[in-house]
N, C-alpha and C positions, 0 to 999 in steps of 0.2 A: 671785081671779079665775082660778079653774084652767083649764087648757088656753090662757091669754090669751097670744098671740106680738104681739108690736110690731115692725115692719120700719121700715126707711128707704131712701133711693134710694143706692145707690152713691155717686155724687158730690153727698150730701145736707149742705152746709154752709152756714152764712150767707155772705152776700154782699151785695153794694149793692141787689141788686134784691129779694131774700127776707131778711128778717132772720131766720126761722124756717123750718127745715126740714118739709117733708112727712113725716107718718108713715103708715103703714099698719098694720091691727090685723083679728086674724082669732083667734076663738075654736072650738076641736077642729076640727069640719070645718064650720063656718059659714060665712056670708059676708065677703069682706073689706070694709074700709071706708077709707076715704082722709081723714085729720086734717088739717085746715089751719089755721093762726090767724089770727083775723080783727083787723086791729087797731083799727079802728074801734069794735068791741064789745068787745074786748079778751079775747076767749074762742076754745077750740078748737072749729071745727064740724066733723060729720063728712058724709059722703056715702057710701052705699052703692055699691060698684063691681060690677058684672055681671063674670062670666068672661070675657066675649068683649073686655071693655075693659080687662082686667087683665094685664098681663104681668110675671111674678114673677121674670122673669131678671135684673135690674137692682135688686131689693132685698138688703138683707142684714139679720140680725136686729139689732136694736138692742139695745145693753144697757140694762137697767133704768135704773142710775145716769144714762144718756145721755137718758132721756125727761124731758121737762120736768115740774115739779111740777105744773104747771096740767093738763096735759094728763093726768097720772097721774088725777087728779081726775074728770075729764072721763070718762075709761077706767071709773074706777069707778062713777060714776053710770050710762053707758050700758050695760056689763054687769053686770046684777044678779043677784047668785047666786040 
């Protein structure tokens, strides 16, 4: 997945309300996507984010080892080489 960057929010950690943090992805100069885990279907769902809806100031690049394995699989399916 060349040029793929994965981000998370600075204060993104599991708590009693949200068991999974929200992740964001972007490949090269492409659009940003928000990734959220849906507990009912037990899978990661994405939505494309418009530039006007996105403030990258509160994001940090997520280390690859910190990205859940199921999300890594979803990212691989989404960003087909």
